C-alpha positions in Angstrom: -13.3 -58.4 -21.8 -16.1 -58.9 -19.0 -16.6 -61.0 -16.3 -19.8 -63.1 -16.0 -21.1 -64.4 -12.5 -23.6 -67.1 -12.4 -25.7 -67.1 -9.2 -28.2 -69.6 -7.6 -31.2 -67.6 -7.5 -34.0 -68.0 -9.9 -32.5 -69.5 -13.1 -31.9 -67.2 -16.0 -33.7 -68.5 -19.0 -32.6 -66.1 -21.6 -29.4 -66.0 -23.8 -26.2 -65.5 -21.9 -23.4 -63.8 -24.0 -20.3 -65.5 -23.0 -18.0 -64.3 -25.8 -15.0 -62.3 -24.7 -16.1 -63.1 -21.3 -14.7 -65.2 -18.3 -17.5 -66.9 -16.5 -17.8 -67.8 -12.7 -20.4 -70.1 -11.8 -21.2 -70.1 -8.1 -22.5 -73.4 -6.5 -25.9 -74.3 -7.1 -26.1 -72.2 -10.2 -24.2 -75.1 -11.8 -27.5 -77.0 -12.1 -29.1 -74.6 -14.1 -26.1 -73.2 -16.2 -24.3 -76.6 -17.3 -25.0 -76.8 -21.0 -26.6 -73.6 -21.4 -23.2 -71.1 -21.1 -19.6 -71.9 -21.0 -18.2 -72.0 -17.4 -14.7 -71.2 -17.0 -14.4 -71.5 -13.3 -16.9 -72.9 -10.6 -16.4 -71.9 -7.0 -18.2 -71.7 -3.8 -18.6 -74.3 -0.7 -21.3 -76.5 -2.9 -23.4 -77.2 0.1 -26.3 -76.1 -2.3 -25.4 -78.2 -5.1 -24.8 -81.2 -3.0 -22.2 -82.6 -5.5 -18.9 -81.3 -7.1 -19.2 -80.1 -10.6 -17.1 -81.8 -13.5 -14.6 -80.7 -13.9 -14.0 -80.2 -10.0 -13.2 -76.7 -8.7 -9.8 -75.7 -8.2 -10.8 -74.7 -4.5 -13.5 -75.6 -2.3 -14.6 -72.8 0.3 -15.9 -73.9 3.8 -19.6 -73.5 4.3 -19.0 -71.5 7.6 -17.7 -68.4 6.0 -18.4 -64.8 6.0 -18.9 -64.1 2.4 -21.5 -65.5 0.0 -20.3 -67.5 -2.9 -21.2 -64.6 -5.1 -19.1 -62.2 -3.0 -16.4 -64.5 -3.5 -16.7 -64.5 -7.3 -17.0 -60.6 -7.3 -13.9 -60.3 -5.5 -11.9 -62.8 -7.6 -13.3 -60.9 -10.9 -12.3 -57.3 -9.6 -8.9 -58.7 -8.2 -8.2 -60.2 -11.7 -9.0 -56.7 -13.3 -12.3 -56.9 -14.7 -14.2 -53.6 -14.7 -17.1 -54.9 -16.5 -19.3 -57.7 -14.7 -22.6 -58.9 -15.3 -24.6 -61.3 -12.6 -27.3 -63.6 -13.6 -29.6 -65.5 -11.5 -29.6 -63.2 -8.7 -32.9 -62.8 -7.8 -35.8 -65.0 -6.8 -35.8 -67.7 -4.2 -34.4 -66.3 -1.1 -35.1 -62.4 -0.7 -31.9 -62.2 1.8 -29.6 -63.2 -1.1 -31.1 -60.8 -3.4 -30.4 -57.9 -1.0 -27.1 -59.2 -0.8 -26.7 -59.4 -4.4 -27.7 -55.6 -4.6 -24.9 -54.7 -2.1 -22.5 -56.6 -4.5 -23.4 -54.0 -7.1 -22.6 -51.3 -4.6 -19.1 -53.0 -3.7 -18.2 -53.2 -7.1 -19.2 -49.7 -7.7 -16.8 -48.7 -4.6 -14.0 -50.7 -6.3 -13.9 -49.2 -9.7 -16.2 -51.6 -11.6 -19.5 -51.4 -13.1 -21.7 -54.6 -12.3 -25.1 -55.1 -13.3 -27.7 -57.8 -12.0 -29.6 -58.8 -15.3 -32.6 -60.6 -14.9 -35.3 -61.5 -17.5 -37.5 -58.6 -16.4 -35.0 -56.0 -15.6 -31.3 -55.1 -15.4 -30.1 -53.4 -12.1 -27.0 -51.4 -11.6 -25.6 -49.1 -9.0 -24.2 -45.6 -10.1 -22.7 -42.2 -8.9 -21.8 -39.2 -10.9 -22.8 -39.0 -14.6 -25.2 -41.7 -15.8 -26.4 -42.1 -19.4 -29.2 -44.3 -20.5 -28.9 -44.9 -24.3 -31.6 -46.7 -26.5 -34.1 -47.3 -23.8 -36.7 -44.8 -24.8 -40.4 -46.1 -23.7 -38.8 -48.1 -21.0 -39.9 -47.7 -17.3 -36.9 -46.7 -14.9 -36.6 -46.5 -11.3 -33.9 -44.7 -9.3 -33.7 -44.9 -5.6 -30.9 -43.5 -3.4 -28.5 -46.3 -2.1 -26.8 -46.0 1.1 -27.9 -42.6 1.9 -29.4 -39.6 0.4 -28.6 -38.6 -3.2 -28.7 -35.3 -4.8 -29.4 -34.9 -8.3 -27.5 -32.3 -10.2 -28.7 -32.4 -13.3 -31.2 -34.5 -15.5 -32.9 -34.9 -19.0 -34.8 -37.2 -21.3 -37.1 -38.4 -18.4 -41.0 -38.2 -18.5 -41.1 -37.1 -15.0 -38.6 -34.8 -13.5 -36.2 -36.2 -11.1 -36.1 -34.8 -7.4 -33.3 -32.7 -6.5 -32.9 -34.6 -3.6 -33.5 -38.6 -3.0 -34.3 -39.0 0.6 -33.4 -42.5 1.8 -36.6 -44.4 2.4 -38.7 -42.4 0.1 -40.2 -44.0 -3.2 -40.4 -40.7 -5.5 -38.2 -42.4 -8.1 -40.1 -45.2 -8.6 -41.7 -45.6 -12.1 -40.3 -43.0 -14.1 -40.1 -43.4 -18.1 -37.3 -42.5 -20.5 -38.7 -40.4 -22.9 -35.7 -39.7 -25.4 -33.0 -41.9 -27.1 -30.6 -40.8 -24.7 -31.7 -39.9 -20.9 -28.8 -38.9 -18.3 -28.6 -37.3 -15.0 -25.7 -36.7 -12.7 -25.8 -37.8 -9.0 -23.9 -36.5 -5.9 -24.5 -40.0 -3.9 -24.9 -43.4 -5.1 -28.2 -44.6 -6.2 -29.5 -48.0 -7.6 -30.9 -47.7 -11.3 -33.8 -50.4 -12.4 -34.2 -50.6 -16.0 -37.4 -52.7 -16.7 -36.9 -54.6 -20.0 -40.2 -56.4 -20.0 -43.6 -55.0 -18.6 -45.8 -57.6 -17.2 
């Protein structure tokens, strides 16, 4: 079973698979998600939404708090044992929240969960160790160090060879291409992986 977290960024217009999932809806995401996807739990301070969802949430958080509503949902999901988490609506609108949502991927990885930020054009996840991309042949993939330098131990299945060292602040890993049905690499140090699902 997986957790799905709906965020108040750019509304996700694709289909969200809520089968075998527990769905958290954060604050203003309720406006674009209601009627589109089953919602099991709403949470947040509801300052963005401006009204309370129906049915009303079990708990309302204060607007003056340290965490974003997305972080509250992520912590709740991990605390309940979910290790596969999908986040939708996490980009667009405000760039600072987008950066914050990328950090949620880092936090999930640190706490033993695999989280993906899924948009209509790409999906993004944080990784460390062995990473396998299956069924992505022909797609543009970008890899960037996350939180510091990363060392690539091995790699295969990419058009451009991955560098031995991903130095923080450099762009060498942007716009690679998956050249086989199964691409893989091993990383010592955390990386962000961007898989472009649709080219503009």
